[in-house]
SEDO-685155 format. One record per residue (C-alpha): residue number from 1; residue in three letters; y, x, z negated. Coordinates in Angstrom, 1 decimal. Example, Ala and Ser with C-alpha at 12.3 -4.5 7.8 and 13.67 -1.06 7.14 Angstrom:
{nr=1	rest=Ala	c2=-4.5	c1=12.3	c3=-7.8}
{nr=2	rest=Ser	c2=-1.1	c1=13.7	c3=-7.1}
END
This chain:
{nr=1	rest=Met	c2=139.8	c1=99.9	c3=-97.7}
{nr=2	rest=His	c2=139.3	c1=100.7	c3=-101.4}
{nr=3	rest=Lys	c2=138.8	c1=97.1	c3=-102.3}
{nr=4	rest=Ser	c2=135.5	c1=97.1	c3=-100.3}
{nr=5	rest=Leu	c2=134.3	c1=100.5	c3=-101.7}
{nr=6	rest=Pro	c2=132.7	c1=98.4	c3=-104.8}
{nr=7	rest=Ile	c2=130.9	c1=95.8	c3=-102.2}
{nr=8	rest=Ala	c2=129.7	c1=98.8	c3=-100.2}
{nr=9	rest=Leu	c2=128.4	c1=100.7	c3=-103.2}
{nr=10	rest=Phe	c2=126.4	c1=97.2	c3=-104.3}
{nr=11	rest=Phe	c2=124.8	c1=97.0	c3=-101.2}
{nr=12	rest=Leu	c2=123.9	c1=100.6	c3=-101.0}
{nr=13	rest=Leu	c2=122.3	c1=100.5	c3=-104.5}
{nr=14	rest=Leu	c2=120.5	c1=97.2	c3=-103.6}
{nr=15	rest=Gly	c2=119.1	c1=98.7	c3=-100.4}
{nr=16	rest=Thr	c2=118.1	c1=101.8	c3=-102.3}
{nr=17	rest=Phe	c2=116.1	c1=99.6	c3=-104.6}
{nr=18	rest=Ala	c2=114.6	c1=97.5	c3=-102.2}
{nr=19	rest=Trp	c2=113.4	c1=100.9	c3=-100.3}
{nr=20	rest=Ala	c2=111.9	c1=102.2	c3=-103.1}
{nr=21	rest=Ala	c2=109.6	c1=99.1	c3=-104.1}
{nr=22	rest=Pro	c2=106.2	c1=100.1	c3=-102.9}
{nr=23	rest=Ala	c2=104.9	c1=98.0	c3=-100.1}
{nr=24	rest=Trp	c2=101.7	c1=95.9	c3=-101.0}
{nr=25	rest=Arg	c2=98.4	c1=94.8	c3=-99.1}
{nr=26	rest=Ser	c2=95.3	c1=92.6	c3=-99.6}
{nr=27	rest=Phe	c2=92.4	c1=94.7	c3=-100.5}
{nr=28	rest=Thr	c2=88.8	c1=93.4	c3=-100.1}
{nr=29	rest=Pro	c2=86.1	c1=96.1	c3=-99.9}
{nr=30	rest=Pro	c2=83.3	c1=95.5	c3=-97.4}
{nr=31	rest=Lys	c2=80.6	c1=92.9	c3=-98.4}
{nr=32	rest=Glu	c2=82.3	c1=91.7	c3=-101.6}
{nr=33	rest=Ser	c2=83.7	c1=88.4	c3=-102.7}
{nr=34	rest=Phe	c2=86.9	c1=89.1	c3=-104.1}
{nr=35	rest=Gln	c2=90.3	c1=90.2	c3=-102.9}
{nr=36	rest=Val	c2=93.3	c1=91.5	c3=-104.8}
{nr=37	rest=Gln	c2=96.7	c1=92.9	c3=-103.9}
{nr=38	rest=Leu	c2=97.4	c1=96.8	c3=-104.2}
{nr=39	rest=Pro	c2=100.3	c1=98.8	c3=-103.4}
{nr=40	rest=Val	c2=99.8	c1=100.8	c3=-99.9}
{nr=41	rest=Gly	c2=97.8	c1=103.9	c3=-100.3}
{nr=42	rest=Glu	c2=94.7	c1=105.5	c3=-100.3}
{nr=43	rest=Val	c2=91.8	c1=103.8	c3=-102.5}
{nr=44	rest=Thr	c2=89.0	c1=105.7	c3=-103.7}
{nr=45	rest=Asp	c2=85.4	c1=104.3	c3=-103.7}
{nr=46	rest=Gln	c2=83.7	c1=105.4	c3=-106.7}
{nr=47	rest=Ser	c2=80.3	c1=103.5	c3=-106.5}
{nr=48	rest=Asn	c2=77.0	c1=104.2	c3=-108.2}
{nr=49	rest=Pro	c2=73.7	c1=102.5	c3=-108.3}
{nr=50	rest=Gln	c2=74.9	c1=100.3	c3=-111.6}
{nr=51	rest=Ser	c2=78.5	c1=99.6	c3=-110.8}
{nr=52	rest=Arg	c2=81.4	c1=99.7	c3=-107.9}
{nr=53	rest=Gln	c2=85.0	c1=100.3	c3=-108.8}
{nr=54	rest=Trp	c2=88.0	c1=101.2	c3=-106.4}
{nr=55	rest=Met	c2=91.1	c1=102.9	c3=-107.6}
{nr=56	rest=Leu	c2=94.6	c1=103.5	c3=-106.3}
{nr=57	rest=Val	c2=96.6	c1=106.6	c3=-107.8}
{nr=58	rest=Thr	c2=99.9	c1=107.7	c3=-107.3}
{nr=59	rest=Arg	c2=100.5	c1=110.7	c3=-109.4}
{nr=60	rest=Gly	c2=103.0	c1=110.1	c3=-112.3}
{nr=61	rest=Lys	c2=103.7	c1=106.6	c3=-111.4}
{nr=62	rest=Tyr	c2=100.9	c1=104.3	c3=-111.4}
{nr=63	rest=Phe	c2=97.1	c1=103.5	c3=-111.3}
{nr=64	rest=Phe	c2=95.2	c1=100.6	c3=-110.4}
{nr=65	rest=Leu	c2=91.5	c1=100.0	c3=-110.4}
{nr=66	rest=Val	c2=89.3	c1=97.2	c3=-109.8}
{nr=67	rest=Gly	c2=85.5	c1=97.3	c3=-110.5}
{nr=68	rest=Tyr	c2=82.4	c1=95.4	c3=-111.6}
{nr=69	rest=Ala	c2=78.9	c1=96.1	c3=-113.0}
{nr=70	rest=Lys	c2=75.9	c1=94.1	c3=-112.2}
{nr=71	rest=Gln	c2=74.5	c1=93.3	c3=-115.9}
{nr=72	rest=Asp	c2=74.2	c1=91.0	c3=-118.5}
{nr=73	rest=Asn	c2=77.5	c1=88.8	c3=-118.7}
{nr=74	rest=Ser	c2=77.0	c1=86.7	c3=-121.8}
{nr=75	rest=Pro	c2=80.1	c1=86.6	c3=-124.0}
{nr=76	rest=Ala	c2=78.5	c1=89.1	c3=-126.3}
{nr=77	rest=Ala	c2=77.7	c1=91.7	c3=-123.5}
{nr=78	rest=Thr	c2=81.2	c1=91.2	c3=-122.0}
{nr=79	rest=Ala	c2=82.8	c1=91.8	c3=-125.3}
{nr=80	rest=Lys	c2=80.4	c1=95.1	c3=-126.0}
{nr=81	rest=Phe	c2=81.3	c1=96.0	c3=-122.2}
{nr=82	rest=Thr	c2=85.1	c1=95.8	c3=-123.3}
{nr=83	rest=Lys	c2=84.9	c1=97.5	c3=-126.3}
{nr=84	rest=Glu	c2=83.1	c1=100.3	c3=-124.3}
{nr=85	rest=Leu	c2=85.7	c1=100.5	c3=-121.6}
{nr=86	rest=Val	c2=88.3	c1=101.1	c3=-123.9}
{nr=87	rest=Thr	c2=86.4	c1=103.6	c3=-125.8}
{nr=88	rest=Gly	c2=85.5	c1=105.4	c3=-122.7}
{nr=89	rest=Ala	c2=88.8	c1=105.3	c3=-121.0}
{nr=90	rest=His	c2=90.6	c1=106.6	c3=-124.6}
{nr=91	rest=Ile	c2=92.9	c1=103.8	c3=-124.7}
{nr=92	rest=Ala	c2=94.7	c1=103.5	c3=-128.0}
{nr=93	rest=Glu	c2=95.0	c1=99.4	c3=-128.2}
{nr=94	rest=Thr	c2=98.3	c1=97.7	c3=-129.0}
{nr=95	rest=Gly	c2=97.4	c1=94.3	c3=-128.3}
{nr=96	rest=His	c2=94.2	c1=92.1	c3=-127.3}
{nr=97	rest=Lys	c2=94.1	c1=88.6	c3=-126.1}
{nr=98	rest=Ala	c2=92.4	c1=86.1	c3=-124.0}
{nr=99	rest=Phe	c2=93.7	c1=85.0	c3=-120.7}
{nr=100	rest=Ser	c2=92.6	c1=82.4	c3=-117.7}
{nr=101	rest=Gln	c2=93.3	c1=82.7	c3=-114.3}
{nr=102	rest=Asn	c2=91.9	c1=80.8	c3=-111.2}
{nr=103	rest=Gly	c2=89.2	c1=79.7	c3=-113.2}
{nr=104	rest=Val	c2=88.1	c1=82.7	c3=-115.1}
{nr=105	rest=Lys	c2=88.4	c1=83.6	c3=-118.5}
{nr=106	rest=Gly	c2=88.4	c1=86.7	c3=-120.2}
{nr=107	rest=Thr	c2=89.9	c1=89.3	c3=-122.6}
{nr=108	rest=Glu	c2=93.2	c1=91.6	c3=-122.0}
{nr=109	rest=Val	c2=93.8	c1=94.7	c3=-123.7}
{nr=110	rest=Ala	c2=97.1	c1=96.0	c3=-123.7}
{nr=111	rest=Gly	c2=97.5	c1=99.8	c3=-125.1}
{nr=112	rest=Thr	c2=98.4	c1=103.2	c3=-124.0}
{nr=113	rest=Ile	c2=96.4	c1=106.0	c3=-122.3}
{nr=114	rest=Ala	c2=97.0	c1=109.6	c3=-122.6}
{nr=115	rest=Ile	c2=98.0	c1=111.3	c3=-119.6}
{nr=116	rest=Ser	c2=98.7	c1=114.9	c3=-120.8}
{nr=117	rest=Lys	c2=98.8	c1=116.4	c3=-124.7}
{nr=118	rest=Thr	c2=102.4	c1=115.1	c3=-125.1}
{nr=119	rest=Lys	c2=102.5	c1=111.8	c3=-122.6}
{nr=120	rest=Ser	c2=101.1	c1=108.8	c3=-122.3}
{nr=121	rest=Met	c2=101.3	c1=105.4	c3=-120.2}
{nr=122	rest=Pro	c2=101.2	c1=102.1	c3=-121.2}
{nr=123	rest=Thr	c2=97.9	c1=100.4	c3=-119.8}
{nr=124	rest=Arg	c2=96.7	c1=97.1	c3=-119.2}
{nr=125	rest=Leu	c2=92.8	c1=96.0	c3=-118.9}
{nr=126	rest=Arg	c2=91.2	c1=92.8	c3=-118.1}
{nr=127	rest=Val	c2=87.5	c1=92.1	c3=-118.5}
{nr=128	rest=Phe	c2=85.7	c1=88.8	c3=-117.5}
{nr=129	rest=Ala	c2=82.2	c1=87.4	c3=-116.5}
{nr=130	rest=Asn	c2=81.4	c1=85.9	c3=-113.1}
{nr=131	rest=Arg	c2=77.8	c1=85.3	c3=-111.7}
{nr=132	rest=Asp	c2=75.8	c1=88.0	c3=-112.5}
{nr=133	rest=Arg	c2=78.5	c1=90.7	c3=-113.0}
{nr=134	rest=Ile	c2=81.3	c1=91.7	c3=-115.4}
{nr=135	rest=Tyr	c2=84.7	c1=92.6	c3=-113.6}
{nr=136	rest=Trp	c2=87.6	c1=94.8	c3=-114.7}
{nr=137	rest=Leu	c2=91.0	c1=95.4	c3=-113.5}
{nr=138	rest=Asn	c2=93.3	c1=98.2	c3=-114.9}
{nr=139	rest=Ala	c2=97.0	c1=98.4	c3=-114.3}
{nr=140	rest=Thr	c2=98.7	c1=101.6	c3=-115.5}
{nr=141	rest=Val	c2=102.5	c1=102.4	c3=-115.0}
{nr=142	rest=Leu	c2=104.8	c1=104.6	c3=-116.2}
{nr=143	rest=Leu	c2=108.2	c1=103.1	c3=-115.9}
{nr=144	rest=Pro	c2=109.0	c1=99.9	c3=-117.8}
{nr=145	rest=Ser	c2=110.6	c1=98.9	c3=-114.3}
{nr=146	rest=Asp	c2=107.2	c1=99.0	c3=-112.7}
{nr=147	rest=Arg	c2=105.5	c1=96.7	c3=-115.1}
{nr=148	rest=Val	c2=105.8	c1=93.9	c3=-112.9}
{nr=149	rest=Met	c2=103.8	c1=95.7	c3=-110.5}
{nr=150	rest=Ala	c2=100.6	c1=95.4	c3=-112.9}
{nr=151	rest=Asp	c2=101.6	c1=91.3	c3=-113.4}
{nr=152	rest=Lys	c2=101.3	c1=91.3	c3=-109.7}
{nr=153	rest=Phe	c2=98.1	c1=93.2	c3=-109.3}
{nr=154	rest=Phe	c2=96.3	c1=90.9	c3=-112.1}
{nr=155	rest=Gln	c2=97.8	c1=87.7	c3=-110.6}
{nr=156	rest=Ser	c2=96.6	c1=88.5	c3=-107.1}
{nr=157	rest=Phe	c2=92.8	c1=88.9	c3=-108.0}
{nr=158	rest=Lys	c2=90.8	c1=85.8	c3=-106.8}
{nr=159	rest=Phe	c2=87.4	c1=85.2	c3=-105.4}
{nr=160	rest=Lys	c2=86.9	c1=84.3	c3=-102.1}
END
């Protein structure tokens, strides 16, 4: 019986980790032409006349945001918009690179964002232009083990 204990503990731990991972779902706002995968949870719509954005927050764990602004989407305007997002969100930038996904090219900014006076969380921001809009995706996760969630979020974005 004692020989089966390590096997039982292995399956118990495996089940615990599998259970702890959040379920995901496809998210497409009404009348929008994109979709993205998000963990299950309440998505808040923060729209105004100039932009639209949707965010999902699980306090102390992760934050996902997708949004767009209808404006000039020239390379210069997109670069300026990216800089304004980084500054406005108080992201301490640690990296900056170009990315290409599903035929869309843009910029990815990596950094940290303060969540209190003594604590910060790693964050990644992607900004790109498409048609008459500048889109942005932001993934902020606390635990290094949750960083795969950011990858899943970014890779899932596509236009319908």
